[in-house]
N, C-alpha and C positions, 0 to 999 in steps of 0.2 A: 296369773289364773283370768283378771282383769281384761286383759289386754285378749285373750285367747274369746272370751266370752264376749266382747265388743265386736271384735271385728266380725265373728260369726253370724250376730244378729246381725248388723251395717250390711254386709253381703246378702242376709236373707230378705231384710228389705225391699234391697233393691230389688232382688231379682224376682220377689212375689208383686212390688209396686206398692207395697204397703200405703204411701204416702202419697200416691197421685191420687190428684183433686179432677174429679167428674165433672166435665162441663157439661150443660142438658143439651148438649147440641153438638154434632161433633166427632173430631178423630180425637178430642181429649176425654178417654172414657179413665174411671178407678184401675185397680189391677186385674180384677177379674172383667173386663172389659166392659162392664155397665156405665149406662149415662148416669148423671146426677137424681138419684130420688125424688122426686116430687115432695115426699114429706119430711125431707131432710134439708136442715136451714145451711142457706150459703154461708160462710164465715173468712172472711176474705180479713188476714193477719199479715203484715210485713214488715221489713226493718228498711232504716233509710241505707240508700243505697252504696255499697263500699269500695273504695277504692283499694285496687290490687298492689299492695306494696312490694316491693322487691323484699323485704327483710321478714315479709308476712307478718304473722299475727301472733301478738302480747296477749297476754292473759287480761290484759283491759278492754280488750276488742270484742270478746265474745259474749259480754255481759249482757246487751239488749239483745244478742241472738239465742243467747241460752233462754232469756225471757220469753221472748216469742214464741221459740220450739216449746218450751213447757205450757204455753197459752194457747198454741194451735191444738198440741198433744191432749190437752184436757176437753177442748172443743171437741175433737173427733169422738170421745169418750163420751161427751153428752149425747151423740149423733149429729153435730153438723158437719155437713160437707163443708170440710177445711182447706183453701187454699194457701199456701204459706208456699214461698217460694222465693229465689235469693238470684239475683245477677250481679252483675259488676259498673261500675262507672267508670271508663276506663281510660277513655281522652283526658287531658290536664296536662298541667307542667313537668311534675316528678318527672314522666317519663320521656319530654323533650327537653329536660334536662340531662338526666342520664345519656340520651342519645347524642347529644352536644358534647360530653365528657367521653364519650365513646366510640362515635358514631353508629354506634348498633341503631338499626331501624325501631322506632318507638314500639312499634305491634309484637315486634318478636321477645322484646323485653317486658310489654305488656305483659303476652299469652304468658309466656312464662311466669309472670306473678300471679296469674290470676292461677296458672293448675296448682303453685302453693298454696294457695290460699285455699281453694276447693278442697284441696288434699285436706286441709287441717282443720277446716270444717265437717269433710267427712267424718273424722275418726272423730270427731265433738257427738257427731251420732244424730244430726242434725235431721230433722224427718220433713225435707222440702221435697216439694216432686219439680225433680231434675230435668224432666221434659219442655220446661219451664223457664231452666237458664239458659243466660245470652250475656253478651257485652254490649257496652254504647257504642263499640268500634265493628262491631257485626256490620258486613255491607247491605243487609237488608234491616239491617235498626237504621243504621245512616239513611239509606231513602227514604224511612219513614218520619225521621226526625227532620230531612230537608223539603218531606210534602207537608208537614204542617207546617213548616217555616212559611210556604209557598199559600197555605192556607191564610194565614195573618196576612199575610204581603197581598190578595186575592180579596180583601174583608176591607172595611170600612165601619166607623161606627156613628148609627144613628139613636142621638142620643133622644130622640122620640118615639123609636119603634117599642111596641111592647112583647115583652118576651113571653116564653108557654108560662113562666111559672106567676107572670102576674104582670112581674116590674115595668117598668121603663125604662129603655134605653138597651141595646144591643150591638152584637157585632153582624153585617148583614155582606154578602157578596158585592166586590166589585160591578158585578155585571148589572146590579140593580140600582146603581147611584147612578151607570151610564145611561141606563134606563128614563128615570127621571131627568134627568140633564137632556135630553134628547127629546122627550117629550114636552118640556118643561114643565114637569111639575116641581122641579129643583131649580133654583135658578143659579147661573153660573156662577162661582166666583169669581171674587175680583182681587186685587194687588198678587196678583201673579204674575209673573214672566211671561211676556209675549200674551196675556190674555186681555184683551181692550176691555171697560167697564161699559156693562150691559150688554155686550155680545152675545151671542146664540150658542149653542152647540153645534149647530149643523154648519156654523161658519167658522169653525177653526179648525186649522189642521189637526194631523196625527200630534205633531210634535206637542202642539199648546194641549190638546185634548190630554196629554199622556203627563205635560206637566200639572194638568189640574188635579187629575188622580192620583199622583203622585205624593201629594200633600193631604190629600186624606187617607193615605191606607195606614194599616193599624202596624205596617214595617214599611220604614222610611227612611232613605238617605237625606242626610241636612248638615249643612256646615253649621256644628254647635260646640259649645265649649265643652270637653271631654278634660278628666283625668288621665292627664301624659305623664307616665313614672317613665323617665330615662333609662334610670338603673336595671329597670324589665324590661325594657323595649317597648311597651305597649301601653294600652289605653286601658282603664280598669272603670268596672261602674262605681258608682257609688257608696255602693255599699261591699264595696271590695276597699276600701278607703279608712283609714282606720279614726278615730277621735283627732288624735293628733295629726294629720296630716301627712298620713305617709303608709307604702301599700300594705295590704295585711299580710301580703308573701314576701320575704326578704327583707321588710322594714323601709324601704327607700322612702326619697321625698318625693311627694306629687305635685305636678301642676298643673294651673287651667290654662288651656290651648285649645282655639277654635281648628277642628278639625273634621272634614268629610267623612261620616259614619255614621254605621247602620243605627237605625232608634226602633226600639217598641214602645207602643202608644199604651201602654202601663196606667199613665194617668188618665184613662177613658173607663177607667175600672174603679178608681178609688174610692168612689164610694162605696158600690158593690162588696168590692175586697175590703173594706173597713163593717158594714152593716151584716156582712154576710158573718163574719167571726160568730155573732147571736145565734145561728142556725149548728153549730157544731161543738163537738168535746174536748175542747186542748186546753191546758195549762194557764190559767186566769196569767200567767209572766208572759208567755209567747200571746197570747192576744195584743196584750197590753205593747208589747214591742212591737206587734206590728201596728198597732193605732198607733202608736206615736212616729214610724216612719211615717205611714200615710201621713199624718197631720195633719189632719182635716180641722178647720179653721173658720168658725163663724163669727159677719161682723157686717164692714159696709167699705167699697169703695168711694173715697170723698177726691174730687177734685181741687187744687188749689188755682187759681188764674195765676199767670203772673203777665205781670207787663213789661212791656220794653226799657231798659233803662234811662233815663231822663227824660222819657215820655209823658208830659205833664199831662196829658189824656187820661193816661191809666186804662188805656183799652188795652184789654187783655192780647196778648202776642201767641202764647203756650198755656198749655196746662199742666200741673207736676199731678198724678194721680195716687195715691196713697191705697194701701188697704191696710186698716188697721178692725182688731178685735174689740177694742174700746172706742166706739164712736162717743158714747157716752160724756169722754173726756176734751171735746174737739176744743172747748174755751180754755183749756190750759195747753192747746196745742201756740207754741208760742219764737218756736224756730221750728226749719226742717234739714233733711240732713238726706243730701242724694250719695247712693255710690257713687263714687270716681268712677266708673265706669258707665255713667247714663248719659244716656243718647242726648239729652239735654245739656251735660254737659259742653260746654266752648261753644256751640250755638248761640247763649245768648248772652257770654261773659262780656260786660260793658270794658271799655278802654282805660277806665279811673274808675279808681275807686272813690263811693255816692259818698256823699256829705254825711258827717256821724256815723261812718266805718272807726272800730275801734284796733287800735294797735293789737291786741293779744288776735283781732280775726284775720292780719294777712300773711300772717306767718314769716315776714318778716320782706318781705317782693313788694314791691315799687308799685305792680299792676295787680288787677284780678286775673288776667293772664297769665302773668309769670306764676302766680302761688299755685294756679290750677294746673298747670302744667307740670309746676316740681313737683307738687303732691301726687297729682296719677302716677308720676315714673319712681317714689317712694312708693306708693302703694302696691304696683305690679310686682314689686319684687318679692311680697311678701303673701305666705299662703294662708287660707279662711281659715282655718285653726286661728296662727300667729293674729288675724285680724280680726276674730271673735273670744277671746281669750279674756277670762275674768281678770279683775284688777289690772289691766294696764292702763296706763294714764292714755284717756283720750286724745287725740288728733284731729287735727281738720284744718280745713281755711273756706274763709266766706269766697264764692263765686261773683259777689258783688252785684247779684240778684235781689230782687225780694218779690216774694208769691205774698197774697192776701186771704187770709181766715174765712172760711166761704162763712161761717155761723157768727161774726161778729166784725169783717174787714178790717181787720187790725193788718196790718204789716208785718210779716215774720219772714227773718232772713232765710238764706239759702245756703246752707254751707254742703261741704262736701268731707264724707269721712271715712275711713277704711272698717269702719265696724258695721257701717252698713254693704250688703253686698249685692251686685247686679244679678245674682240667678235667682236669688229670694224674694216672693213676693215681686214687686212693681219694680225694685232697686229704689225705692224714696221710702221715706219716713214722714209722718209728722213727730214732730218730738214733744212729749209732755213731758217735763222733767218731774214735776211734783207726784205723776205716777207710774215712775219710769227709775231704774236706777240708773244704767249707764247715759241717758239723757240726763237725770239731775248730776252725774258726774261730768259731761259735756256742756253743761249750761254752766256748772261751778268755773271749770277752766274757762271760759269765755265771755265769761262775765254776760251770760243772758238771763232773760225775766222767766220767772219759776212763779205761774199761777195754780193754789191748790183748788182742784175741781170735784176731789171726794174728800169728805170730812172724816179725817182717820180719827180712832177711838180713844176716850179719854186717857190722858195720861201720855199717849204717842209721842217720842222726843227724835225719832230716827229722820232721815232726809226724805227720800221718793219712800210715799206710802202706796204700797201694792197691792192693798187688799181691797174686800167691798166697803160701801159703805154709801150713804144719801149724797146725790151731787148738791154740790154748792157752787159758788161763780159760773152760776151756766145757763144764763138766759139775755135771750135780746128780745126786741120788740114784739116778737110773731113767737117763740117759742122759749121754754123753762122747763129747765129740768131740776131746776133744785127742788131737794127735797122729796126727791123721788129713787129708788132702789136702781143698784146698776140693773139690773134684766128690763126693767119699767124705762128707764133713763134709755136705753139700747134703741128700744122699739120707736120711741118717741119720734127722737133726732136723726133715725133712717127713714121714719115715715117726712120729716119735715124736708130733709135734705132731697129725696122721692123727690114732692111735691115741687121745690123750688129749681128741680133738674142741677144740683150741685153735685147727688151722690145716689146710690144704688146699694141696698141692702146684698150683700156676697159671702161667695164660702170659698178659702182656698186649700191648698197642701203642701205639704213639705215633700211630698213624692214628686218626683220627676220620671221623666220618661228612661227606658230601659238602656241605658248603651249597650248594644250588642254585637258591636266588632271588636277582634282581637287581632293583633301583631302575631300570631303564632302557626307556627304548623301542626302541631298535633290536636286538630279540632275538625268539626264538621264544617269543609268547604259549604261557602254558600250556591244555591242551586240558580242563579242571575247571571246574565251575563251584559256587560253592556255595549250601546251599537256608537253608534257616528255621531252623536249628540249628547254621550255621556249619561241616556238615560238606561233605569234598570228596567230588564224584560225577565221575565221569566222564564224557565227552563220547564218543557215540558213531562208528563209521569214519565213519559216515556225514555229520558234522558235520566232519569235517576237510577240509582244516585250518582251524586257525581264522587268521584273519589280523587283522594289525594295523590299530588303527582309524586315522582320520586325531584327530589333536590338537592343540589350538591351542599347545602347547610342548613343543619335544623334549626339555627338559632336564630330569633330577628339579630337586629342589630340594636346591641345595647350602647348606650353613652353613659360618661359620667355622671352620677345622678345627680350633680345638682346645675345640665346644660338642661334649662329649661326651654331655651330656643332650638331644642334640637326636632329633629321629623321623626314619624314612623316607619320601618323599611321593614315588609314582612315577607318570612321566607320563600312562601310562593311565589314570587313575585321574579325569583331565581331560577324557575321553568320555563321560557319563554315561548316554549313549543303550546305549553300550556294554558298559559295566561290567553295568549293571541289563540283563537279556534274557529276555524271556519264549519260554519253550520247552515243549516236551512231551518229555518224558522216560521216557513209560510211566504218569504217573499224571494224565496232564490238562495241561492247558498252565497256568504254573505260571511267576512271576517265580523269576529265580536271579541272584546275584553273579559276578562272572566275577573270577578273579585278577587283578591289578595289575600283579604282577612280572613280567618276563622270565625265560627261561631265560639262562644264562651265555655266553659264546659259544665256549664247549668242549662245547656240547650238541652242535650241525653236524658237529665235528672227530670226533666219537667215534665214526661208525660210515662216514664220508663212502667210504672204500676198496671197501666195498661195493655203494655205489651204481655207480663205475666196472664191474662186471661187468656191468652194463646201467642204462645211467641213463637211461631209455626203461620199465623196469616198472611198471605201474598196478595188479597186483591182489593183489602181494605183495611185502612189504620186498626181499627176494630170493630167486630161486630156486633150492630148494638145488641143482639138478643144475646149477647153473651155480658155486654158492660148492662146492661137492664139487673140480668142475672144478680150479676157479684156485686154492682156497686149501686144501680137504682132505687129512688128514695122508695121506702117503703120494704126493701128485703129485711133491713134491722128493725126487729117493734123499740130497738132503744132511738131509733132514729125518728124519735119525734118530730121533728123542725120538715122532714122532708128533704134534708140537700141530699142525701144517701153519701157514698164514700165507701172508701178502705174501711171495714170494721175496726179494725186496730194499727195506729201506725207508731213505731219504736222508734226515738232516735233522740241525739244531743241538741241539747238547746243552743246551742251555737248555729244551727240553720235554722232558728228563727223566721230571720228577716229575708235573706237571702233564697234558697234553696224553696222554703215554704211558701215564700209571698209569689216567685215567679212561676212557681207550678199551678198555685191557683188563678193566676192570672189566665196559664196556657187554657187550663182545665175551663174557663168560663167564656174563652172564645170557640172551643171545642163545642160546648154546649149551645153557644147562640151561634152555633153554624149547623146544627143538628146533628153533629154526630155522636153525644153524648145523654147520655139524660139525666145523669147526676149533677147537683148545684155545685157541689164542693169534692175536692176529690179525695181528703181523708176525713173519715167524719168523725173518728176519736185519735186524738195523739196523747203519747206516751213517753215523758222524757226521763231517761233513764240517768242517773249520776255516771259519775266515775269510779277508775280504781287507782288509788293514788298510792303511792311507795316512796320509800326513803331515797335521796338521789347525794353525791357527795363531791365538792369541788375540793379541787386543790388551793395551793395558795394561790396558783394565778387565775384563779375562777373555772380552771378546765374540770369539766366532767369527768369521770375516773366509774370505773366498771365496779357498780353496785354490790354486785356477789364477789368481788375480790376484797371488798372492805373487811378489817377486822376490830373487835372491840380492844381498846389500848389506854391503859388507865395513865400509861405514862404521858399521852401528848395532854393541851390541857381541852382538845373537843372530847376527847375521848374514844374517835378513829383515827386509824391511818392505813393506807394503801400502799405496799409494798416498804413500808417502814417510814412511808413519808405522813403525816400529819393531812388528813380530809376534814371537810366541815359537813354536817349533816342538815339538807333542807328536806321539804314535805313537799310534792307538788305531784302531779301527773304523772301515770306509767309513759314511758316513751322511749324511742331508741336513742333522739338527740340530748337526753340526758341519763343515759347508760344503766336504765334502772330498769329494765326489760326483763321479765318472765316467757317466758317462750310454753305455750301450751302442751309444745313436744316435750320440754322436761317433765310436766306435770302428768301425761300420757305414760310414760315410759315409768315413773315411779309410784304411781298412786290410780291413775286409769279415766278416763274421760266421766264416769260417774261422778266419781268424787271429785272432779274440777265444778260438773255440774253443780251439786249437790253445795259445793263451799262458796260459789260465786253467789248464788239465791239465799244463801242463810244467812252471809255476812249482814248485813239490814236492809233497811228499805229500798229499794229498787229506784226509786228517786231521788236519793243522795248518794255523795259520794264516799266511799268507803276506804280504809287502808288495807291496801296488800299485805298480808303475814304467812309467807310460806307453811311456817312450823304450824298454823293454826288449823292448814287442811287436813291434819290426822283427824280430827275432828268429825269433818265428814264422811270420813273412812270410815272410823269407828262404827258410826251409825249403819253404815252398809255391810258392815262385817256383825252387825249383832243383828241385824235382819236377818242375814244370811245363815248365822249360826239359829235365829227360831223358827227357821224351816229346812235346814239341813245340817247334817250333822258333819264336823269340817275331817274326821277322821276315816269314814266310813263314804262317806258320801247319801247315804240315805236320809230319805224324811224324818223329820221329828216330831210331825204333826198329828192331832188325833180327829179323827170323824168324834167323839164327844160333843155334846152341846157346850157352850162356855159357858161359865160362871154368872151371876145378874152382877156384879161387881163388874166383869170381863167387858158384857156386853153395855154397858152405860157407858166406860171409857171408850169402848169403840165407837157407839151411836153418836156420843158428843164430838167424838173429832171427826167423823164424817161430817156432822154439822159446820163444825170449827174452820176445816179445812177448805170445803167447799165455799166457805163465805169470804173467806182468804182467797183463796183461786179469783172467784168471782169480782175479787178489788184490788188483784196483783200486789195481795200482801205475801208473797213466796216466801219470805225470810219466817212468817209468822208461823206460816202451815207446816213448812220442815220442822220449829219447833213442834208443833201438834205432834206432828210424825213420830216424830222422837218418842213423846211422851206416850203413845199407846204403843211404839216398841220397848220402851223399857217395862211398860205393864207387862209386857207378853213374856221377857227374860223371867220375871219374878214365878212364874208357872210352869208346872212339872215337865207339862207337853202342851206345845202350841196347840191350840182350837183351829183349824181350819176354815171355821166358819169367821173368825180375828185375822186371820193372816191373808188369808184373801186377799181382801177389802186392803189392809195397808196394803199390800203389793200394788193391788190398783191404783193405790192413792199415789203411790210413790214414784209408780209409772212416768208420768210427765216428768219429772228431775231427773231420775235416775230409769232410763227406758230400759238398756242394756241387762242388767242387773233382774229387774222387775221380769222382762220378757224370760230368762232364764229360771226364775223363780216359779213364773207363772206356769211354766212349760214342765219343771218339776213336779209340779203339783197337778201333771195330769192332764194338762189342758192340751190340743195338738192347733189350735189357731192362734193367733197373735193376739194378745191383749189390747192392742192397739186402736181397734174398733169396739171392744168390751166396754160395757155399759160403767160410769165413774159410781160407785156406791152412794147410797140414796139412805141419810140417817132416816131411823124408825121413833115418832115422835115419843110412843112411849118409854124408850128408853129418856128421853132427853129432860123427863119432869123429873127434878133431883133440887136440892137443898144449895144454893150460893151464896158465896158472899163476894161484898168487893175488895179487893186486895190494892191497895193505894203501890204505886212502883215509885221509887224516888231514885237522885241520883245528888249525892251529896246533902243527902239531908230536905232537895226541895223535889215537889210532887210535877211527877214531867208525864206522869200518864196513870189510870186504871183499868182493872183487869174484870172478868167476872169467872169465879175459879169454884170447882166441890170445894166443898166445903172441908172433906178430909182430902186436897190436894199434897203430894209431896214437897219436899223442900226441893227435889231435884228438878219436878216441873215448874215449881215458882222462878227458881232461877231462870230455868229455858225462856222461859215465858217474859219475864223480865229483859231478858239480854235480849228480846227481837223486836221488844215494844218500839215502835218510830218515835214516840216521843222520849223516851232512854236513849234510843241512838241521835238523835240529833243532840241531844244535852253531850255526850260524850261526846261527839265531834270528832270522831278517831283515835281520840285516847284511849288506851289499854285499859283495863279492867285491872284492880289490887285486890278487891274482893267483895264478897257479893253477902250482904248478911241478909239473912231470909227469917222472918217471924210470923210462919206459916199460923192460919191461909190470909193474913190480914194487910201482911206488910212485906215487901222486899226494897233496899236500900240497897244502890249501886255505887262502890266506891271507886274512881278512876285512880290511875298512876301518876 
């Protein structure tokens, strides 16, 4: 019966366009052909882009999708004009790997997977506007992804330009840069191949001009150190490499190689990406992760003069520049360390060890040159993670040269050591062993001086002291820091360094430019060709989209995982007719070479939210009027900072750095160039938890089908599979762990509404929770009781009376309306359901159900169980869908009642409190306690053995 009801209403919603979101203008109207009502507030809610897997959904996937659908339906009942749509992030490695294995084109398998997922989501009753659905592989979408890339390519960052929001620094078209060079308003930069110093723009030929411009672009090609993964046959962005120095996908070793690749100048936006986190409503954990990844540090650039070895005059021949966040400790810098790859290493190394060189410094080598060469080779064989791992014994060798500490004139020996990396900061550090643990370990190992410059607290008995304190041992004839706190000492010494020309205040970042090339087939081709000078040329809009060619083999060439010297060979390079193409780009027909790399899978997900606004837009990436209506600053009263953006974005915390940082970067470029009015793409972010389940491994560590495992007291573990002992573990549900439960199984057994109610009632949405198929029956019973409160099961007749409800029923009803409304606003969907159950249980105690009570209950239930609610609403005599019916509003007159504070405990420890009516029932208290966020956190996935209720003041939950 549930299936019949659900399929019928899904067809009716589709036929009537019930969930069509009306744009203020253009072809997209509501189901009745009307444009957006000016009195209706726009509300844009969306999920993070799903990747269509061939295995389809398991019951863990829809958790966030159900939640956004509940919110969307609730907002629609509040009178909002709700935009809720879902597309598919369809480029990526899984489809390509399947194509490599089977020879099937990735498009065919991906489109088949999309059909499977779309069917499963429709069966779940999702209220999407299907007119706005698309996939990133659609040619029209690829066209606009490539177009945005070209906007970034044809832009540069002017750090002094004023933005519309009043801030300083924004992207500008390269054409404006050309104009400034041509008029002399901006000097031509130097240090570029083929560009003489002081040359005028007019005196440069076309090739030289292009080289100048290519150095400034936000998307640029460069020979840069990259993360090369031989096992995958591709390079990876920093964010795609684990803390162990291995690929996030496949767990292969990753090596640093210098290769010619596309990069995006995300570093130009580092300050804005960090500062604008204050404008949006995101979980603290996510904003902290983004700030940490950007890694902004305030400090000083300090220059240490270096004299030629053996030069008695001491005249400096070079400088070593370091960045330090603690310039106040300069008086304690007793040695320096360079990365083995530092450009000065080898240039100034003397022929012999200088007088006073200690045996521990030489590495057992006869000369500095031999020591440096041997150590550099040793360091090159290690990953960055290995070089920086904590607790490893420090290694290094003396270079044979000395620098001069600029604050006291003391000579400081210069070492190379692998714990300093070339890619971070300047590749050089001033070592202050008394205030840094790694420097202390190095100083102790190599018998180097240690001078404390910060007073440790009384009783401190450790080695390096890394905390705050007053400065000591930090004075010369011109400046004294002694007695100053850290902040004041930093200010004083930085000002002194600047006056003396020895350093400057500076800000550095951990963030590096985004490596944007992939040696893959299944991705967006670059809309770029190269000419005879090997310089990139943007293709005109008329040439977009650049489609993927047919190739004989979809797989990039992979290598032995540890083959660090291998080089990328992309699949697109195997189609010579596509790679070498004759085009007329304004100079007559010429042969050009296409780029054989593709964009990373993040490209399509950087801007997809904009395509939902009108997925059929043909003449521009987005109509500014639509973006302003759905996302512009001020469209949402909660947008107190004027950032604009999507009203609610729901997805996993695993995308905190990758997708979210990249999307924010692209959006800010589009903002600077005038294509969008919103400063940020996503105003409010909500991270849902995971559904977890038991998984089982056999003695070999191989996962076995969880559904086939049985309890077995004859084996120590208590579980067996096909008569063999297996061992239980607990983790995310998924195909690899063979513990997935498909929604199709639940649809057949219980119906979609039951699945929706169960997943929303399992616990707080932001926490992970255990799946227990046997517990689904609780959600089913709630819906069955709701049905029986309105319909006689044997006759199908209504059991509803038009008589006025009693005072008691009205109080329970309006308290429920008030509480459910508050819970829906805060996305406490589990507690909202618990309160609906309390009201429903109250109605079961009445001889006949009052219409004035059952109709509000049906309306409140509609967002979580829409099919059943629609059917009941129809049987209650209403001809129109309840999707746009007003959500019930509580009557304050019935909310005035005596309440008490009930203490909620887990194992006797207080985990929460709830205001409840003095006459609350034990059953109601039990439901409230089990739905409480604090109680759920304390249970941490454990089953419940018993619930002790002492109404109305105490509930104690005892876990199993």
